[in-house]
mmCIF file of the C-alpha atoms, coordinates in Angstrom:
data_MODEL
# 
_entry.id   MODEL 
# 
loop_
_atom_site.group_PDB 
_atom_site.id 
_atom_site.type_symbol 
_atom_site.label_atom_id 
_atom_site.label_alt_id 
_atom_site.label_comp_id 
_atom_site.label_asym_id 
_atom_site.label_entity_id 
_atom_site.label_seq_id 
_atom_site.pdbx_PDB_ins_code 
_atom_site.Cartn_x 
_atom_site.Cartn_y 
_atom_site.Cartn_z 
_atom_site.occupancy 
_atom_site.B_iso_or_equiv 
_atom_site.pdbx_formal_charge 
_atom_site.auth_seq_id 
_atom_site.auth_comp_id 
_atom_site.auth_asym_id 
_atom_site.auth_atom_id 
_atom_site.pdbx_PDB_model_num 
ATOM 1   C CA . MET A 1 1   ? 13.407  -53.276 -21.690 1.00 0.00 ? 1   MET A CA 1 
ATOM 2   C CA . ALA A 1 2   ? 16.102  -52.734 -19.092 1.00 0.00 ? 2   ALA A CA 1 
ATOM 3   C CA . PHE A 1 3   ? 17.988  -50.568 -21.572 1.00 0.00 ? 3   PHE A CA 1 
ATOM 4   C CA . VAL A 1 4   ? 14.943  -48.301 -22.081 1.00 0.00 ? 4   VAL A CA 1 
ATOM 5   C CA . THR A 1 5   ? 14.377  -48.020 -18.338 1.00 0.00 ? 5   THR A CA 1 
ATOM 6   C CA . ASN A 1 6   ? 17.986  -47.052 -17.699 1.00 0.00 ? 6   ASN A CA 1 
ATOM 7   C CA . ALA A 1 7   ? 17.885  -44.497 -20.496 1.00 0.00 ? 7   ALA A CA 1 
ATOM 8   C CA . LEU A 1 8   ? 14.806  -42.846 -19.007 1.00 0.00 ? 8   LEU A CA 1 
ATOM 9   C CA . ARG A 1 9   ? 16.465  -42.733 -15.598 1.00 0.00 ? 9   ARG A CA 1 
ATOM 10  C CA . ALA A 1 10  ? 19.494  -41.045 -17.130 1.00 0.00 ? 10  ALA A CA 1 
ATOM 11  C CA . LEU A 1 11  ? 17.310  -38.375 -18.724 1.00 0.00 ? 11  LEU A CA 1 
ATOM 12  C CA . ARG A 1 12  ? 15.220  -37.744 -15.621 1.00 0.00 ? 12  ARG A CA 1 
ATOM 13  C CA . PRO A 1 13  ? 17.525  -35.218 -13.920 1.00 0.00 ? 13  PRO A CA 1 
ATOM 14  C CA . SER A 1 14  ? 17.447  -32.960 -16.993 1.00 0.00 ? 14  SER A CA 1 
ATOM 15  C CA . LEU A 1 15  ? 13.643  -32.930 -17.264 1.00 0.00 ? 15  LEU A CA 1 
ATOM 16  C CA . PRO A 1 16  ? 11.479  -30.543 -15.216 1.00 0.00 ? 16  PRO A CA 1 
ATOM 17  C CA . ILE A 1 17  ? 9.315   -32.441 -12.753 1.00 0.00 ? 17  ILE A CA 1 
ATOM 18  C CA . LEU A 1 18  ? 6.346   -30.095 -12.766 1.00 0.00 ? 18  LEU A CA 1 
ATOM 19  C CA . SER A 1 19  ? 4.205   -32.240 -10.503 1.00 0.00 ? 19  SER A CA 1 
ATOM 20  C CA . ARG A 1 20  ? 6.531   -31.524 -7.586  1.00 0.00 ? 20  ARG A CA 1 
ATOM 21  C CA . ARG A 1 21  ? 6.504   -27.745 -7.988  1.00 0.00 ? 21  ARG A CA 1 
ATOM 22  C CA . THR A 1 22  ? 3.104   -26.982 -6.545  1.00 0.00 ? 22  THR A CA 1 
ATOM 23  C CA . ILE A 1 23  ? 2.054   -23.738 -4.899  1.00 0.00 ? 23  ILE A CA 1 
ATOM 24  C CA . SER A 1 24  ? -0.062  -23.460 -1.789  1.00 0.00 ? 24  SER A CA 1 
ATOM 25  C CA . ILE A 1 25  ? -3.852  -23.387 -2.061  1.00 0.00 ? 25  ILE A CA 1 
ATOM 26  C CA . ALA A 1 26  ? -4.996  -19.795 -1.778  1.00 0.00 ? 26  ALA A CA 1 
ATOM 27  C CA . GLU A 1 27  ? -7.842  -18.374 0.229   1.00 0.00 ? 27  GLU A CA 1 
ATOM 28  C CA . ALA A 1 28  ? -7.449  -15.072 -1.629  1.00 0.00 ? 28  ALA A CA 1 
ATOM 29  C CA . ARG A 1 29  ? -10.167 -14.470 -4.220  1.00 0.00 ? 29  ARG A CA 1 
ATOM 30  C CA . VAL A 1 30  ? -10.499 -11.361 -6.366  1.00 0.00 ? 30  VAL A CA 1 
ATOM 31  C CA . THR A 1 31  ? -13.774 -9.488  -5.587  1.00 0.00 ? 31  THR A CA 1 
ATOM 32  C CA . SER A 1 32  ? -13.930 -11.173 -2.152  1.00 0.00 ? 32  SER A CA 1 
ATOM 33  C CA . PRO A 1 33  ? -12.716 -9.788  1.193   1.00 0.00 ? 33  PRO A CA 1 
ATOM 34  C CA . ALA A 1 34  ? -8.931  -10.034 1.401   1.00 0.00 ? 34  ALA A CA 1 
ATOM 35  C CA . PRO A 1 35  ? -7.675  -12.667 3.859   1.00 0.00 ? 35  PRO A CA 1 
ATOM 36  C CA . PHE A 1 36  ? -6.815  -11.159 7.215   1.00 0.00 ? 36  PHE A CA 1 
ATOM 37  C CA . PHE A 1 37  ? -3.171  -11.111 8.263   1.00 0.00 ? 37  PHE A CA 1 
ATOM 38  C CA . LYS A 1 38  ? -1.206  -10.125 11.332  1.00 0.00 ? 38  LYS A CA 1 
ATOM 39  C CA . ALA A 1 39  ? 2.572   -10.435 11.291  1.00 0.00 ? 39  ALA A CA 1 
ATOM 40  C CA . ASP A 1 40  ? 5.916   -9.061  12.432  1.00 0.00 ? 40  ASP A CA 1 
ATOM 41  C CA . ALA A 1 41  ? 7.349   -6.353  10.212  1.00 0.00 ? 41  ALA A CA 1 
ATOM 42  C CA . LEU A 1 42  ? 10.210  -3.941  9.767   1.00 0.00 ? 42  LEU A CA 1 
ATOM 43  C CA . VAL A 1 43  ? 8.845   -0.390  9.624   1.00 0.00 ? 43  VAL A CA 1 
ATOM 44  C CA . ASN A 1 44  ? 10.737  2.693   8.436   1.00 0.00 ? 44  ASN A CA 1 
ATOM 45  C CA . GLY A 1 45  ? 13.832  0.577   7.978   1.00 0.00 ? 45  GLY A CA 1 
ATOM 46  C CA . THR A 1 46  ? 14.621  0.570   11.701  1.00 0.00 ? 46  THR A CA 1 
ATOM 47  C CA . GLU A 1 47  ? 11.654  -0.475  13.863  1.00 0.00 ? 47  GLU A CA 1 
ATOM 48  C CA . PHE A 1 48  ? 10.085  -3.857  14.558  1.00 0.00 ? 48  PHE A CA 1 
ATOM 49  C CA . LYS A 1 49  ? 6.294   -3.783  14.825  1.00 0.00 ? 49  LYS A CA 1 
ATOM 50  C CA . THR A 1 50  ? 3.286   -6.045  14.418  1.00 0.00 ? 50  THR A CA 1 
ATOM 51  C CA . VAL A 1 51  ? 1.103   -5.000  11.481  1.00 0.00 ? 51  VAL A CA 1 
ATOM 52  C CA . SER A 1 52  ? -2.248  -6.279  10.295  1.00 0.00 ? 52  SER A CA 1 
ATOM 53  C CA . LEU A 1 53  ? -4.775  -5.746  7.528   1.00 0.00 ? 53  LEU A CA 1 
ATOM 54  C CA . ASP A 1 54  ? -6.735  -3.514  9.907   1.00 0.00 ? 54  ASP A CA 1 
ATOM 55  C CA . ASP A 1 55  ? -3.890  -0.980  9.863   1.00 0.00 ? 55  ASP A CA 1 
ATOM 56  C CA . TYR A 1 56  ? -4.697  -0.178  6.241   1.00 0.00 ? 56  TYR A CA 1 
ATOM 57  C CA . LYS A 1 57  ? -8.411  0.517   6.466   1.00 0.00 ? 57  LYS A CA 1 
ATOM 58  C CA . ASP A 1 58  ? -9.722  3.327   4.249   1.00 0.00 ? 58  ASP A CA 1 
ATOM 59  C CA . LYS A 1 59  ? -6.778  3.168   1.841   1.00 0.00 ? 59  LYS A CA 1 
ATOM 60  C CA . TYR A 1 60  ? -5.588  1.006   -1.004  1.00 0.00 ? 60  TYR A CA 1 
ATOM 61  C CA . LEU A 1 61  ? -3.002  -1.585  -0.029  1.00 0.00 ? 61  LEU A CA 1 
ATOM 62  C CA . VAL A 1 62  ? -0.510  -3.225  -2.379  1.00 0.00 ? 62  VAL A CA 1 
ATOM 63  C CA . LEU A 1 63  ? 0.988   -6.453  -1.030  1.00 0.00 ? 63  LEU A CA 1 
ATOM 64  C CA . LEU A 1 64  ? 4.256   -7.067  -2.843  1.00 0.00 ? 64  LEU A CA 1 
ATOM 65  C CA . PHE A 1 65  ? 5.266   -10.682 -2.182  1.00 0.00 ? 65  PHE A CA 1 
ATOM 66  C CA . TYR A 1 66  ? 8.807   -11.546 -3.261  1.00 0.00 ? 66  TYR A CA 1 
ATOM 67  C CA . PRO A 1 67  ? 11.090  -14.627 -3.017  1.00 0.00 ? 67  PRO A CA 1 
ATOM 68  C CA . LEU A 1 68  ? 13.982  -13.824 -0.676  1.00 0.00 ? 68  LEU A CA 1 
ATOM 69  C CA . ASP A 1 69  ? 16.140  -11.108 0.871   1.00 0.00 ? 69  ASP A CA 1 
ATOM 70  C CA . TRP A 1 70  ? 19.690  -10.684 -0.417  1.00 0.00 ? 70  TRP A CA 1 
ATOM 71  C CA . THR A 1 71  ? 18.873  -11.926 -3.898  1.00 0.00 ? 71  THR A CA 1 
ATOM 72  C CA . PHE A 1 72  ? 18.996  -10.423 -7.382  1.00 0.00 ? 72  PHE A CA 1 
ATOM 73  C CA . VAL A 1 73  ? 15.767  -9.118  -8.905  1.00 0.00 ? 73  VAL A CA 1 
ATOM 74  C CA . CYS A 1 74  ? 14.117  -8.543  -5.510  1.00 0.00 ? 74  CYS A CA 1 
ATOM 75  C CA . PRO A 1 75  ? 16.071  -5.421  -4.473  1.00 0.00 ? 75  PRO A CA 1 
ATOM 76  C CA . THR A 1 76  ? 15.284  -3.753  -7.807  1.00 0.00 ? 76  THR A CA 1 
ATOM 77  C CA . GLU A 1 77  ? 11.549  -4.310  -7.295  1.00 0.00 ? 77  GLU A CA 1 
ATOM 78  C CA . ILE A 1 78  ? 11.485  -3.237  -3.670  1.00 0.00 ? 78  ILE A CA 1 
ATOM 79  C CA . THR A 1 79  ? 13.537  -0.059  -4.115  1.00 0.00 ? 79  THR A CA 1 
ATOM 80  C CA . ALA A 1 80  ? 11.546  0.887   -7.230  1.00 0.00 ? 80  ALA A CA 1 
ATOM 81  C CA . HIS A 1 81  ? 8.242   0.608   -5.356  1.00 0.00 ? 81  HIS A CA 1 
ATOM 82  C CA . ALA A 1 82  ? 9.700   2.288   -2.271  1.00 0.00 ? 82  ALA A CA 1 
ATOM 83  C CA . ASP A 1 83  ? 10.959  5.227   -4.306  1.00 0.00 ? 83  ASP A CA 1 
ATOM 84  C CA . ALA A 1 84  ? 7.459   5.668   -5.746  1.00 0.00 ? 84  ALA A CA 1 
ATOM 85  C CA . GLN A 1 85  ? 5.802   5.933   -2.321  1.00 0.00 ? 85  GLN A CA 1 
ATOM 86  C CA . GLU A 1 86  ? 4.799   9.558   -2.949  1.00 0.00 ? 86  GLU A CA 1 
ATOM 87  C CA . GLU A 1 87  ? 3.008   8.522   -6.149  1.00 0.00 ? 87  GLU A CA 1 
ATOM 88  C CA . PHE A 1 88  ? 1.141   5.789   -4.276  1.00 0.00 ? 88  PHE A CA 1 
ATOM 89  C CA . ALA A 1 89  ? 0.304   8.210   -1.452  1.00 0.00 ? 89  ALA A CA 1 
ATOM 90  C CA . LYS A 1 90  ? -1.368  10.564  -3.961  1.00 0.00 ? 90  LYS A CA 1 
ATOM 91  C CA . LEU A 1 91  ? -3.766  7.703   -4.676  1.00 0.00 ? 91  LEU A CA 1 
ATOM 92  C CA . ASN A 1 92  ? -4.297  7.031   -0.955  1.00 0.00 ? 92  ASN A CA 1 
ATOM 93  C CA . ALA A 1 93  ? -2.357  3.790   -1.391  1.00 0.00 ? 93  ALA A CA 1 
ATOM 94  C CA . GLU A 1 94  ? 0.488   2.111   0.439   1.00 0.00 ? 94  GLU A CA 1 
ATOM 95  C CA . VAL A 1 95  ? 2.880   -0.657  -0.604  1.00 0.00 ? 95  VAL A CA 1 
ATOM 96  C CA . VAL A 1 96  ? 3.986   -3.369  1.828   1.00 0.00 ? 96  VAL A CA 1 
ATOM 97  C CA . ALA A 1 97  ? 6.623   -5.961  0.897   1.00 0.00 ? 97  ALA A CA 1 
ATOM 98  C CA . VAL A 1 98  ? 6.291   -9.562  2.119   1.00 0.00 ? 98  VAL A CA 1 
ATOM 99  C CA . SER A 1 99  ? 8.721   -12.490 2.171   1.00 0.00 ? 99  SER A CA 1 
ATOM 100 C CA . THR A 1 100 ? 9.354   -15.564 4.296   1.00 0.00 ? 100 THR A CA 1 
ATOM 101 C CA . ASP A 1 101 ? 12.606  -14.126 5.701   1.00 0.00 ? 101 ASP A CA 1 
ATOM 102 C CA . ASN A 1 102 ? 12.771  -13.178 9.381   1.00 0.00 ? 102 ASN A CA 1 
ATOM 103 C CA . LYS A 1 103 ? 12.680  -9.577  10.581  1.00 0.00 ? 103 LYS A CA 1 
ATOM 104 C CA . PHE A 1 104 ? 16.383  -9.526  11.416  1.00 0.00 ? 104 PHE A CA 1 
ATOM 105 C CA . SER A 1 105 ? 17.252  -10.389 7.830   1.00 0.00 ? 105 SER A CA 1 
ATOM 106 C CA . HIS A 1 106 ? 14.950  -7.564  6.701   1.00 0.00 ? 106 HIS A CA 1 
ATOM 107 C CA . TYR A 1 107 ? 16.704  -5.192  9.089   1.00 0.00 ? 107 TYR A CA 1 
ATOM 108 C CA . ALA A 1 108 ? 20.207  -6.085  7.909   1.00 0.00 ? 108 ALA A CA 1 
ATOM 109 C CA . TRP A 1 109 ? 19.182  -5.819  4.266   1.00 0.00 ? 109 TRP A CA 1 
ATOM 110 C CA . ALA A 1 110 ? 17.493  -2.463  4.870   1.00 0.00 ? 110 ALA A CA 1 
ATOM 111 C CA . GLN A 1 111 ? 20.745  -1.089  6.329   1.00 0.00 ? 111 GLN A CA 1 
ATOM 112 C CA . HIS A 1 112 ? 22.905  -2.356  3.460   1.00 0.00 ? 112 HIS A CA 1 
ATOM 113 C CA . PRO A 1 113 ? 23.753  0.142   0.659   1.00 0.00 ? 113 PRO A CA 1 
ATOM 114 C CA . ARG A 1 114 ? 21.975  -0.148  -2.673  1.00 0.00 ? 114 ARG A CA 1 
ATOM 115 C CA . LYS A 1 115 ? 25.249  -0.137  -4.589  1.00 0.00 ? 115 LYS A CA 1 
ATOM 116 C CA . GLU A 1 116 ? 25.967  -3.508  -2.979  1.00 0.00 ? 116 GLU A CA 1 
ATOM 117 C CA . GLY A 1 117 ? 22.523  -5.025  -3.521  1.00 0.00 ? 117 GLY A CA 1 
ATOM 118 C CA . GLY A 1 118 ? 20.957  -3.649  -0.342  1.00 0.00 ? 118 GLY A CA 1 
ATOM 119 C CA . LEU A 1 119 ? 17.935  -1.396  0.185   1.00 0.00 ? 119 LEU A CA 1 
ATOM 120 C CA . ALA A 1 120 ? 19.270  1.580   2.150   1.00 0.00 ? 120 ALA A CA 1 
ATOM 121 C CA . PRO A 1 121 ? 17.780  4.085   2.410   1.00 0.00 ? 121 PRO A CA 1 
ATOM 122 C CA . ILE A 1 122 ? 14.257  2.635   2.649   1.00 0.00 ? 122 ILE A CA 1 
ATOM 123 C CA . THR A 1 123 ? 11.177  3.324   4.769   1.00 0.00 ? 123 THR A CA 1 
ATOM 124 C CA . MET A 1 124 ? 8.697   0.911   3.194   1.00 0.00 ? 124 MET A CA 1 
ATOM 125 C CA . THR A 1 125 ? 7.142   -1.634  5.571   1.00 0.00 ? 125 THR A CA 1 
ATOM 126 C CA . MET A 1 126 ? 8.487   -5.172  5.109   1.00 0.00 ? 126 MET A CA 1 
ATOM 127 C CA . ILE A 1 127 ? 6.529   -8.074  6.590   1.00 0.00 ? 127 ILE A CA 1 
ATOM 128 C CA . ALA A 1 128 ? 8.475   -11.069 7.912   1.00 0.00 ? 128 ALA A CA 1 
ATOM 129 C CA . ASP A 1 129 ? 6.210   -14.025 7.138   1.00 0.00 ? 129 ASP A CA 1 
ATOM 130 C CA . GLN A 1 130 ? 8.510   -16.528 8.819   1.00 0.00 ? 130 GLN A CA 1 
ATOM 131 C CA . THR A 1 131 ? 5.667   -18.964 9.560   1.00 0.00 ? 131 THR A CA 1 
ATOM 132 C CA . ARG A 1 132 ? 4.603   -18.911 5.876   1.00 0.00 ? 132 ARG A CA 1 
ATOM 133 C CA . ALA A 1 133 ? 0.977   -18.520 7.012   1.00 0.00 ? 133 ALA A CA 1 
ATOM 134 C CA . MET A 1 134 ? 0.331   -15.308 5.096   1.00 0.00 ? 134 MET A CA 1 
ATOM 135 C CA . SER A 1 135 ? 2.083   -16.496 1.935   1.00 0.00 ? 135 SER A CA 1 
ATOM 136 C CA . ARG A 1 136 ? 0.125   -19.753 1.973   1.00 0.00 ? 136 ARG A CA 1 
ATOM 137 C CA . THR A 1 137 ? -3.160  -17.936 2.479   1.00 0.00 ? 137 THR A CA 1 
ATOM 138 C CA . TYR A 1 138 ? -2.522  -15.607 -0.459  1.00 0.00 ? 138 TYR A CA 1 
ATOM 139 C CA . GLY A 1 139 ? -1.406  -18.519 -2.636  1.00 0.00 ? 139 GLY A CA 1 
ATOM 140 C CA . CYS A 1 140 ? 2.086   -17.542 -3.793  1.00 0.00 ? 140 CYS A CA 1 
ATOM 141 C CA . TYR A 1 141 ? 4.127   -19.851 -1.538  1.00 0.00 ? 141 TYR A CA 1 
ATOM 142 C CA . VAL A 1 142 ? 5.943   -22.821 -3.090  1.00 0.00 ? 142 VAL A CA 1 
ATOM 143 C CA . PRO A 1 143 ? 6.323   -25.506 -0.377  1.00 0.00 ? 143 PRO A CA 1 
ATOM 144 C CA . ASP A 1 144 ? 9.023   -27.396 -2.294  1.00 0.00 ? 144 ASP A CA 1 
ATOM 145 C CA . ASP A 1 145 ? 11.218  -24.307 -2.314  1.00 0.00 ? 145 ASP A CA 1 
ATOM 146 C CA . GLY A 1 146 ? 10.273  -22.828 1.045   1.00 0.00 ? 146 GLY A CA 1 
ATOM 147 C CA . PHE A 1 147 ? 9.705   -19.337 -0.335  1.00 0.00 ? 147 PHE A CA 1 
ATOM 148 C CA . ASN A 1 148 ? 7.429   -17.287 -2.596  1.00 0.00 ? 148 ASN A CA 1 
ATOM 149 C CA . LEU A 1 149 ? 6.890   -16.505 -6.228  1.00 0.00 ? 149 LEU A CA 1 
ATOM 150 C CA . ARG A 1 150 ? 6.563   -12.854 -7.228  1.00 0.00 ? 150 ARG A CA 1 
ATOM 151 C CA . ALA A 1 151 ? 2.987   -11.842 -6.487  1.00 0.00 ? 151 ALA A CA 1 
ATOM 152 C CA . THR A 1 152 ? 1.099   -8.562  -6.368  1.00 0.00 ? 152 THR A CA 1 
ATOM 153 C CA . TYR A 1 153 ? -2.253  -8.137  -4.619  1.00 0.00 ? 153 TYR A CA 1 
ATOM 154 C CA . ILE A 1 154 ? -4.235  -4.897  -4.536  1.00 0.00 ? 154 ILE A CA 1 
ATOM 155 C CA . ILE A 1 155 ? -6.794  -4.472  -1.763  1.00 0.00 ? 155 ILE A CA 1 
ATOM 156 C CA . ASP A 1 156 ? -9.241  -1.574  -1.868  1.00 0.00 ? 156 ASP A CA 1 
ATOM 157 C CA . LYS A 1 157 ? -10.414 0.809   0.848   1.00 0.00 ? 157 LYS A CA 1 
ATOM 158 C CA . SER A 1 158 ? -13.198 -1.531  1.950   1.00 0.00 ? 158 SER A CA 1 
ATOM 159 C CA . GLY A 1 159 ? -10.848 -4.504  2.312   1.00 0.00 ? 159 GLY A CA 1 
ATOM 160 C CA . VAL A 1 160 ? -11.839 -6.255  -0.917  1.00 0.00 ? 160 VAL A CA 1 
ATOM 161 C CA . LEU A 1 161 ? -9.180  -7.916  -3.048  1.00 0.00 ? 161 LEU A CA 1 
ATOM 162 C CA . ARG A 1 162 ? -9.366  -6.243  -6.471  1.00 0.00 ? 162 ARG A CA 1 
ATOM 163 C CA . HIS A 1 163 ? -6.262  -7.495  -8.272  1.00 0.00 ? 163 HIS A CA 1 
ATOM 164 C CA . ALA A 1 164 ? -3.953  -10.518 -8.068  1.00 0.00 ? 164 ALA A CA 1 
ATOM 165 C CA . GLN A 1 165 ? -0.962  -11.355 -10.227 1.00 0.00 ? 165 GLN A CA 1 
ATOM 166 C CA . ILE A 1 166 ? 1.656   -14.080 -9.819  1.00 0.00 ? 166 ILE A CA 1 
ATOM 167 C CA . THR A 1 167 ? 4.710   -14.234 -12.044 1.00 0.00 ? 167 THR A CA 1 
ATOM 168 C CA . ASP A 1 168 ? 7.923   -16.174 -12.474 1.00 0.00 ? 168 ASP A CA 1 
ATOM 169 C CA . ARG A 1 169 ? 10.837  -15.307 -10.227 1.00 0.00 ? 169 ARG A CA 1 
ATOM 170 C CA . SER A 1 170 ? 13.061  -14.371 -13.155 1.00 0.00 ? 170 SER A CA 1 
ATOM 171 C CA . VAL A 1 171 ? 10.953  -11.353 -14.174 1.00 0.00 ? 171 VAL A CA 1 
ATOM 172 C CA . GLY A 1 172 ? 10.668  -8.129  -12.194 1.00 0.00 ? 172 GLY A CA 1 
ATOM 173 C CA . ARG A 1 173 ? 7.400   -6.222  -11.934 1.00 0.00 ? 173 ARG A CA 1 
ATOM 174 C CA . SER A 1 174 ? 6.491   -2.753  -13.179 1.00 0.00 ? 174 SER A CA 1 
ATOM 175 C CA . VAL A 1 175 ? 5.743   0.038   -10.706 1.00 0.00 ? 175 VAL A CA 1 
ATOM 176 C CA . ASP A 1 176 ? 3.989   2.004   -13.440 1.00 0.00 ? 176 ASP A CA 1 
ATOM 177 C CA . GLU A 1 177 ? 1.623   -0.902  -14.099 1.00 0.00 ? 177 GLU A CA 1 
ATOM 178 C CA . THR A 1 178 ? 0.716   -1.207  -10.417 1.00 0.00 ? 178 THR A CA 1 
ATOM 179 C CA . LEU A 1 179 ? -0.022  2.531   -10.295 1.00 0.00 ? 179 LEU A CA 1 
ATOM 180 C CA . ARG A 1 180 ? -2.039  2.287   -13.522 1.00 0.00 ? 180 ARG A CA 1 
ATOM 181 C CA . ILE A 1 181 ? -4.233  -0.481  -12.138 1.00 0.00 ? 181 ILE A CA 1 
ATOM 182 C CA . ILE A 1 182 ? -5.004  1.489   -8.979  1.00 0.00 ? 182 ILE A CA 1 
ATOM 183 C CA . LYS A 1 183 ? -5.849  4.582   -11.051 1.00 0.00 ? 183 LYS A CA 1 
ATOM 184 C CA . ALA A 1 184 ? -8.149  2.489   -13.248 1.00 0.00 ? 184 ALA A CA 1 
ATOM 185 C CA . LEU A 1 185 ? -9.902  0.958   -10.247 1.00 0.00 ? 185 LEU A CA 1 
ATOM 186 C CA . LEU A 1 186 ? -10.406 4.405   -8.708  1.00 0.00 ? 186 LEU A CA 1 
ATOM 187 C CA . PHE A 1 187 ? -11.742 5.821   -11.973 1.00 0.00 ? 187 PHE A CA 1 
ATOM 188 C CA . ALA A 1 188 ? -14.206 2.960   -12.384 1.00 0.00 ? 188 ALA A CA 1 
ATOM 189 C CA . GLU A 1 189 ? -15.413 3.399   -8.813  1.00 0.00 ? 189 GLU A CA 1 
ATOM 190 C CA . GLU A 1 190 ? -15.946 7.135   -9.234  1.00 0.00 ? 190 GLU A CA 1 
ATOM 191 C CA . HIS A 1 191 ? -17.422 7.243   -12.740 1.00 0.00 ? 191 HIS A CA 1 
ATOM 192 C CA . GLY A 1 192 ? -19.095 3.862   -13.143 1.00 0.00 ? 192 GLY A CA 1 
ATOM 193 C CA . GLU A 1 193 ? -17.332 3.228   -16.449 1.00 0.00 ? 193 GLU A CA 1 
ATOM 194 C CA . VAL A 1 194 ? -14.816 0.520   -17.311 1.00 0.00 ? 194 VAL A CA 1 
ATOM 195 C CA . CYS A 1 195 ? -11.261 0.929   -18.553 1.00 0.00 ? 195 CYS A CA 1 
ATOM 196 C CA . PRO A 1 196 ? -10.118 -0.750  -21.799 1.00 0.00 ? 196 PRO A CA 1 
ATOM 197 C CA . ALA A 1 197 ? -6.756  -2.341  -22.525 1.00 0.00 ? 197 ALA A CA 1 
ATOM 198 C CA . ASN A 1 198 ? -3.750  -0.075  -21.964 1.00 0.00 ? 198 ASN A CA 1 
ATOM 199 C CA . TRP A 1 199 ? -5.982  2.611   -20.416 1.00 0.00 ? 199 TRP A CA 1 
ATOM 200 C CA . GLN A 1 200 ? -4.237  5.655   -19.015 1.00 0.00 ? 200 GLN A CA 1 
ATOM 201 C CA . PRO A 1 201 ? -5.762  8.576   -17.083 1.00 0.00 ? 201 PRO A CA 1 
ATOM 202 C CA . GLY A 1 202 ? -7.387  10.959  -19.550 1.00 0.00 ? 202 GLY A CA 1 
ATOM 203 C CA . SER A 1 203 ? -7.984  8.357   -22.235 1.00 0.00 ? 203 SER A CA 1 
ATOM 204 C CA . ALA A 1 204 ? -11.376 7.025   -23.344 1.00 0.00 ? 204 ALA A CA 1 
ATOM 205 C CA . THR A 1 205 ? -13.399 4.617   -21.219 1.00 0.00 ? 205 THR A CA 1 
ATOM 206 C CA . ILE A 1 206 ? -16.390 2.365   -21.918 1.00 0.00 ? 206 ILE A CA 1 
ATOM 207 C CA . LYS A 1 207 ? -19.929 2.702   -20.586 1.00 0.00 ? 207 LYS A CA 1 
ATOM 208 C CA . GLY A 1 208 ? -21.243 -0.555  -19.144 1.00 0.00 ? 208 GLY A CA 1 
ATOM 209 C CA . ASP A 1 209 ? -24.273 -0.763  -21.393 1.00 0.00 ? 209 ASP A CA 1 
ATOM 210 C CA . PRO A 1 210 ? -24.755 -2.862  -24.578 1.00 0.00 ? 210 PRO A CA 1 
ATOM 211 C CA . GLU A 1 211 ? -25.786 0.196   -26.625 1.00 0.00 ? 211 GLU A CA 1 
ATOM 212 C CA . LEU A 1 212 ? -23.784 2.964   -24.978 1.00 0.00 ? 212 LEU A CA 1 
ATOM 213 C CA . LYS A 1 213 ? -20.557 0.961   -25.265 1.00 0.00 ? 213 LYS A CA 1 
ATOM 214 C CA . LYS A 1 214 ? -20.726 1.630   -29.026 1.00 0.00 ? 214 LYS A CA 1 
ATOM 215 C CA . GLU A 1 215 ? -19.672 5.238   -28.349 1.00 0.00 ? 215 GLU A CA 1 
ATOM 216 C CA . TYR A 1 216 ? -16.219 3.946   -27.453 1.00 0.00 ? 216 TYR A CA 1 
ATOM 217 C CA . PHE A 1 217 ? -15.891 1.360   -30.214 1.00 0.00 ? 217 PHE A CA 1 
ATOM 218 C CA . SER A 1 218 ? -17.121 3.724   -32.922 1.00 0.00 ? 218 SER A CA 1 
ATOM 219 C CA . THR A 1 219 ? -13.996 5.857   -32.496 1.00 0.00 ? 219 THR A CA 1 
ATOM 220 C CA . ASN A 1 220 ? -11.456 3.504   -30.916 1.00 0.00 ? 220 ASN A CA 1 
ATOM 221 C CA . ALA A 1 221 ? -11.932 0.114   -32.615 1.00 0.00 ? 221 ALA A CA 1 
# 
């Protein structure tokens, strides 16, 4: 019996202890009002300001939570979304990055050249959620680690959370997919039809009626 116990103890370090890797309990619910936030942020790469959910009324807001400054996948995601700001603006949308780093870390990283893993030049707003309050509320914070998973939340013009996605830290997100989701949400709002899998602007949509939906499936199934 002692031999078996010792063998299990020897194996324990190599086995993932999933029960310890819990994330915070979220207050964010898709189709419900997005949780309010107010936090310090780096704006335009040079200024420190306090921003809140109220600052983004009447536009779509993408909250791009990421693990940590000065890391590996994170700068590729942030610069990719920052460089697409004009595309988001055409949709009346804005992207704001969020991590648990402090604003001074954001500032230093924003001044550091991209060829060395920095973000410069960048103007995208970066929230410094040093208290972890915002990350906990949105449900992407991992207390055991002290920082976030990769998470994307899309909030519409009326302040309702319309999309939430959390993914592993090893995989970067797609800017094109975030843009596609906003375009689909806008189309559905305007036309009252729903968008099928892999929908792109200009492609067929589905009428929300048991009989009329057959128009789509008769030619696209």
